[in-house]
C-alpha angles and dihedrals in degrees: 000000000000090000091053092049091048091050091049092050091048092051091048091050091049092048091051090048091052091051092046100048136015088201091058087052090056092048092049091048089053091052091047092051091047092051091046089051090054091050089051091050090051091049090049094051091046087061087067097049095092093113111311097079091044093051092047092047094050091046092049100059104066090090128039094229090053091051092050091046092050090051092051096046097042093048091046091053098041096035088215121103088177092061092047091047094050093047090049092049089051091051093049090046091052088049091238093127131023125260090244090053090050091051089053091052091049091053090049092048091055090051092044093053089066089071088072090061090051092050094048096042097039101038115002097065099034102058136042092269094172089070089063092046096066098058090045090054092048093049090044094055092046091052092043091057091061122095104231117099093223092048091050089049091054088048091055090049092052091047089049092053091046095051091044090055093044091049091052091050093050091047092051092048092047095050092045090056092041090057092066093052103038134013112210092179088074088070095054114136117220127216132017091320090063091047092054095043095049091043088057090047092051091049092049093050091051093048091050095046094036090221132093088194090060090048091052089050090054091047096048095045092046090049093049090052092049093245093130134025124253092246093052090047089058090054091047089054090053089051091050089059092051091048092053089056090053093051093050090044090055089052091046094052090071090054127086126265097291092049092048091052091052092047089053090048088053091053091047092051095048093044090051092048094047094046093051091046093050094046093046098034094122093048091046091050088053090048090051091051091048095047091044090058090049096051098039103259110149117247092241095043095107093166095063090039089056090051090049091049090050090052095045098053092046090049089049090053091052092049091050098047103033095079089053099048095109094044089049090051092051091046093051092048090052099039104035107067128149131195109266114250118249114271092252094057124081115259103186105028111098134136094259091061088070092065092100134008091244095056092042093052092044092049089048091050091053092047092051086050087053089051089050090052090053091049091046091056093046094048092046091052089046087059089051089244124122114239089231089059092052089049091051132076094251119127109268093197090056092047091051093046092049094051108126099178140016111244109244108242131173095216093179092056094046090046092054094046104038106022114026097043093048092045089054091053090050092051090049091051091049090054089053091053093048091052091062098059123249137209115246097262092050092045090053092051089049091053091047093052092046089053090048090054089051092048090054091051091048090051090054091048088053089053089052090060095040095050093064094063092036088059090050102042105015094098099026113155087226106087091203089063098034100047097060088054089047087055091051092050092046093049094053094041092052091048091051091050094048093048090049090051091050092048091051092056125092104278090227091062095050117092134181089256089068091063094035088063088056090052090051091048090050092051094049092045089054091049091048093049094051092046091052092050091051089051092051092049091049090051090051090237094118126042113238089233093062092039090057091053090049091051089054090051090048087054089055089048092053092047091049090052095047093047093049092048092049090049092049090049091055092047092051096044113126116251099223119080090226094057090044090056091051091049090049091056092049095047119097116238125219093269091052091051093047092052090051092049091049091050092054110101111253114239117252 
């Protein structure tokens, strides 16, 4: 509601500004074109996030200097610290990189965003940049009309560059004309009061436009036209940095715990940087003047001096915070804690996870794992065994044998609350991923995880059927009736324990053969159970009527086992196509399993 009111007020203010001044209309059009150019650049770079960016990002966070370097380079190329920040938040949220690595990237992104100021101040306002915009737009449209994803991505990049250049040209023209009609520099505020006021203005502009690059463009073009003073421009640049922290924080608040911690770290870094810059603004101005003389910037070239100031105070922030990255990480882990969501609510599915295919697939894998955990608890309770007992080293056969009562459990109610609702959220998230277009390897992983989610649901449905007869015969005083159900309970409990043990291992040490052995064990257990029932019926110890019911329950047991194994296999599948190919070669197919089952000696 508040967002809608804010949007309405903004549109009214813009409409009034257009009616009031044609020059304001030109300036606003320049900002709009610049922002659209940034959106096009983001769309273009997202076309290349099918694996390369993710691999580079994960390989660039094992050292702090690598993280900072990645943040600088990626933001320089993309010219969007917001995009880099949101991608980093999504990676930290999906637990694909550490919080410390994410903090390093955020610091680097802040430093990398200063390159935009250098480009605008050093090139954008000194040449006829609009003449370069037209060819870029033409090439962009031609490339965008092609079918290939990479070609379309290049088209978006060319369009982005073209609209950026066109936006800068419109802004410059608008402010030049605005200068003759109205002189904003007459309202400049001297002293620390002016610094604070213009810092707040810079922050507000960035929050509204959701882009510190666009704010810097406004600042530099207004400064070049004499609409603001150099001192107030410095304060506006500080405010732009603070505003960028707010925009990324708003994006991070929709993430999970890791993403929220990184968003808070971003705010801490930018607050520290801004505070130091405000307190030392006179000393930093002197440093800018001194360095400008050393590197050949003219004394009256306030545009390049502003770019240098922007770089210096961000660099100072990096130098101040970098030694404390690990302590900050530990502090955030201890201090920033949120109440865990109920078991039936998604824990990893949030809009930011859709930033790249890698984060989306990883978040989906974790959520399917969460669904498996819910199913594991339900199935364990359906067996009248506590999950903690299955997770322990206690004897399962003794626990089954010593069961004196079947725990009452409304399986239908638990299924609706903890399984079906979460499965629906997973399916909805999958549809969102599919709508964004995926390369073949990612699409295959998506299908595998969707099938795993369905397997988990089918396993729980099997438990729903099985629990009815377990409640009736599980503690029967007749051992001939009770013992087959003890065997069923023991088979499922052992399978649950073995899958839990495999899932707790290092994924790199788990192979398909680990789960293939469980499939073989499930097949042989089923064969043994049916053979034992046939023997009891032949010996007239078990009525055929009850034996038939037991065979149906054994069928549910077998299906539960197969579904759980298939789900576990999908959750443990390697992410890289190369490793998947190796696992596929190692895995036993149905014919291999059947030969092994046939070669197993049949019980007497």
